[in-house]
C-alpha positions as CSV (number, residue, x, y, z in Angstrom):
1,M,135.0,89.4,161.8
2,P,135.9,92.6,163.8
3,K,135.1,95.8,162.3
4,K,137.9,98.3,161.3
5,V,138.4,101.4,163.2
6,R,137.7,103.2,159.9
7,E,134.3,101.7,159.7
8,L,133.7,102.8,163.3
9,K,134.5,106.3,162.5
10,Q,132.3,106.3,159.4
11,M,129.3,104.9,161.4
12,L,129.8,107.9,164.1
13,Q,130.0,110.3,161.3
14,K,126.8,109.2,159.6
15,A,125.0,109.5,163.1
16,G,125.8,113.2,163.4
17,F,129.0,112.9,165.6
18,T,131.7,115.3,164.9
19,L,135.6,114.8,165.3
20,L,137.2,117.1,167.6
21,T,140.3,118.2,166.0
22,K,143.5,119.4,168.0
23,R,142.4,116.7,170.6
24,G,143.8,113.4,171.4
25,K,147.5,112.2,171.3
26,G,148.7,109.8,168.7
27,S,146.1,107.6,167.2
28,H,143.4,108.8,169.7
29,S,140.4,110.6,168.2
30,Y,137.5,112.3,170.2
31,W,134.0,112.3,168.7
32,I,131.1,114.3,170.3
33,H,127.4,114.5,169.6
34,P,125.1,117.5,170.4
35,V,122.7,115.1,172.7
36,L,125.4,113.2,174.5
37,S,127.6,114.5,177.4
38,N,130.6,112.2,177.0
39,P,132.9,112.0,174.0
40,I,133.5,108.7,172.4
41,V,137.2,108.1,172.0
42,L,138.6,105.8,169.6
43,S,142.2,104.7,169.4
44,G,144.3,103.1,166.5
45,K,145.1,103.3,162.9
46,D,142.2,103.4,160.5
47,S,143.3,100.1,159.0
48,K,143.6,98.2,162.1
49,D,141.0,95.9,163.5
50,A,138.7,97.5,166.4
51,K,138.9,96.4,169.9
52,P,135.7,94.6,171.0
53,Y,135.1,97.2,173.7
54,Q,135.3,100.0,170.9
55,E,132.7,98.4,168.8
56,K,130.5,98.1,172.1
57,D,131.0,101.6,173.0
58,V,130.2,102.9,169.5
59,I,127.1,100.7,169.2
60,A,126.0,101.8,172.9
61,A,126.5,105.5,171.8
62,L,124.6,105.1,168.5
63,E,121.7,103.5,170.2
64,E,121.6,106.3,173.0
65,V,121.5,108.9,170.3
66,K,118.8,107.1,168.5
67,R,116.8,106.8,171.7
68,L,117.4,110.4,173.0
69,E,116.3,111.8,169.5
70,Q,113.1,109.7,169.4
71,E,112.2,111.0,172.9
72,G,112.9,114.6,171.8
73,S,110.4,114.2,168.7
74,L,107.6,112.9,171.0
């Protein structure tokens, strides 16, 4: 069962991403993290099912943040 857009936003927030306010048109939201150069863009209302590519993008970003933070702590 696909995750809801709301769940993806919660995952990003827990991982340290911040929402860029006043950015994005309509239902688009931009999320940034200090160790990543590109923002994650999510579209859709919170109650809608996330698209498969959105889930993959969020999971890939979370894994990249985790990897970069581990490298930085060594």
